[in-house]
C-alpha positions in Angstrom: 0.1 -0.1 0.0 2.8 2.3 0.9 4.4 1.7 -2.3 1.2 2.3 -4.3 0.7 5.7 -2.6 4.2 6.5 -3.3 3.8 5.7 -6.9 0.7 7.8 -7.3 2.4 10.7 -5.4 5.5 10.7 -7.9 3.0 10.4 -10.8 1.1 13.5 -9.5 4.0 15.4 -8.9 5.2 14.8 -12.5 2.1 15.7 -14.0 2.2 18.9 -12.0 5.7 19.8 -13.0 5.0 19.0 -16.7 2.0 21.1 -16.5 4.0 24.0 -14.9 6.7 23.7 -17.7 3.8 23.8 -20.5 2.8 27.1 -18.8 6.0 28.7 -18.9 6.3 28.3 -22.9 3.5 31.0 -23.2 5.8 34.0 -22.5 4.3 37.6 -22.9 6.2 39.5 -25.1 6.6 43.3 -25.6 5.8 45.0 -28.8 8.8 45.9 -31.0 9.4 49.6 -31.1 8.3 51.3 -34.7 11.7 52.5 -36.6 11.6 56.3 -36.7 14.1 58.0 -39.2 16.4 60.1 -37.5 16.2 62.9 -40.2 18.8 64.4 -42.3 22.3 64.4 -41.0 23.8 67.8 -41.4 27.1 67.3 -40.0 30.2 66.5 -42.1 31.6 67.6 -45.4 29.5 68.7 -48.5 30.1 70.1 -51.9 28.2 71.6 -54.5 27.4 74.0 -57.5 25.2 77.0 -57.7 23.8 79.6 -60.2 22.2 82.9 -59.7 22.6 86.6 -60.3 24.5 89.9 -58.9 23.2 93.3 -58.9 25.7 96.1 -58.8 24.7 99.7 -57.9 25.9 102.9 -59.1 29.0 102.9 -57.0 32.2 101.0 -58.0 32.3 97.5 -56.5 36.0 96.0 -56.5 37.2 96.1 -60.1 33.7 97.0 -61.6 33.8 101.0 -62.2 31.1 103.2 -61.1 28.1 104.0 -63.3 24.9 102.7 -64.1 23.2 99.6 -62.1 24.0 96.5 -63.8 22.8 92.7 -63.5 25.3 90.1 -64.0 24.9 86.3 -64.1 26.9 84.0 -61.5 27.9 80.4 -61.7 30.0 78.9 -59.0 30.7 76.2 -56.6 31.1 75.8 -52.7 32.8 73.1 -50.4 32.4 73.1 -46.7 31.9 71.4 -43.4 29.2 71.6 -40.7 29.2 70.9 -37.0 26.2 70.5 -34.6 27.8 71.5 -31.1 24.4 71.6 -29.4 21.3 70.6 -30.9 19.7 72.2 -33.0 22.6 74.9 -33.6 24.9 74.5 -36.4 28.2 75.9 -37.1 30.1 75.7 -40.4 33.0 76.9 -42.4 32.8 76.9 -46.5 34.8 78.1 -49.5 33.1 79.6 -52.5 34.2 80.4 -56.1 32.0 82.2 -58.4 32.2 83.2 -62.1 30.6 86.5 -62.6 29.7 87.9 -66.0 27.6 90.4 -68.0 27.6 93.9 -69.4 30.9 93.3 -71.0 32.6 92.5 -67.8 33.7 89.3 -66.2 35.3 88.7 -63.0 36.2 85.8 -60.5 35.1 86.1 -56.8 36.5 83.6 -54.1 35.1 83.8 -50.4 36.1 82.1 -47.3 32.7 82.0 -45.1 31.5 81.1 -41.7 28.2 80.0 -41.1 25.8 79.8 -38.0 22.2 78.5 -38.2 19.5 76.3 -36.5 18.0 72.9 -37.8 14.3 74.2 -37.5 13.0 70.8 -38.8 14.9 67.6 -39.5 15.1 68.5 -43.2 15.2 72.3 -43.1 18.4 74.5 -42.0 18.3 78.3 -41.7 21.5 80.0 -41.4 23.4 83.3 -41.5 26.7 83.7 -43.3 29.5 86.1 -43.3 32.9 86.0 -45.2 36.0 87.6 -46.8 37.4 87.2 -50.0 39.0 88.5 -53.3 37.8 89.7 -56.7 39.9 89.2 -59.6 39.9 91.9 -62.3 39.4 91.7 -66.0 41.9 89.2 -67.5 43.2 88.8 -64.0 44.8 92.0 -64.0 44.2 92.8 -60.5 42.4 91.6 -57.4 40.5 93.5 -54.7 39.6 92.6 -51.1 35.7 91.9 -50.5 33.4 91.2 -47.6 30.0 89.6 -47.7 27.0 89.2 -45.1 23.7 87.4 -45.7 21.6 84.2 -45.2 19.8 81.4 -46.6 17.6 78.2 -46.2 18.7 74.8 -47.0 16.3 71.9 -47.6 17.3 68.2 -47.7 15.5 66.3 -50.5 17.1 63.0 -50.1 19.4 61.3 -47.6 22.5 63.1 -49.1 21.4 66.0 -51.3 20.2 69.4 -50.4 18.9 72.4 -52.3 19.9 75.8 -51.0 18.8 79.5 -51.7 21.1 82.2 -50.4 21.1 85.9 -50.8 24.1 88.3 -49.6 25.1 91.8 -49.6 28.7 92.6 -50.7 31.1 95.2 -50.4 34.7 96.2 -51.0 37.8 97.2 -48.9 38.8 100.0 -51.6 36.9 103.1 -50.4 36.3 103.7 -46.7 34.7 107.3 -47.0 31.5 108.3 -45.5 29.9 108.2 -49.0 30.9 104.7 -49.7 27.9 102.3 -49.0 28.4 99.5 -46.8 26.8 97.0 -49.3 27.7 97.8 -53.1 26.1 94.8 -54.5 23.7 92.0 -53.8 24.2 88.4 -55.0 21.3 85.7 -55.0 22.0 82.1 -55.8 20.2 78.5 -55.8 22.5 75.5 -55.4 22.3 71.7 -55.3 24.8 70.1 -52.6 25.8 66.5 -51.8 26.6 65.8 -48.2 29.1 63.0 -47.6 
């Protein structure tokens, strides 16, 4: 009798352990998080091309003599690098080179610029720009020191490509008299940039 009771007890324990193990197979799981895109990566090296126009007033500007207001075409390129020290603020440095032509005049303009801006959405950057540079004269006969201040908006259209619109006021270091305006010309450009 004792052996029979012991056998029934062992069998009952085995059935309960098996049932407990079967219950452990149903494990509640938490749902996987939905992947959200981190947005455009504004940091790093970029390069691109741009086109636009430049409007020169009646005062002399660099190697362009004083006279009637003129409009010139602009085609150029830019290479730069961006840093985001604290989100959403961006700092950057870039160099630009533009060929400017029209009204029987052609010059080259080269600038080193600093940019400061803010990433207002994942794909939109608004920035201010300031820089110094030089303008080559007709037939590279002379160079004149220049400065520029302005700003722009840059929009990411893919994971690596942006489109930028920019406008700057420009002046030269030739004349420093009271009658010399701070901005002697304005330049507006639209460009496409590849971010590495």
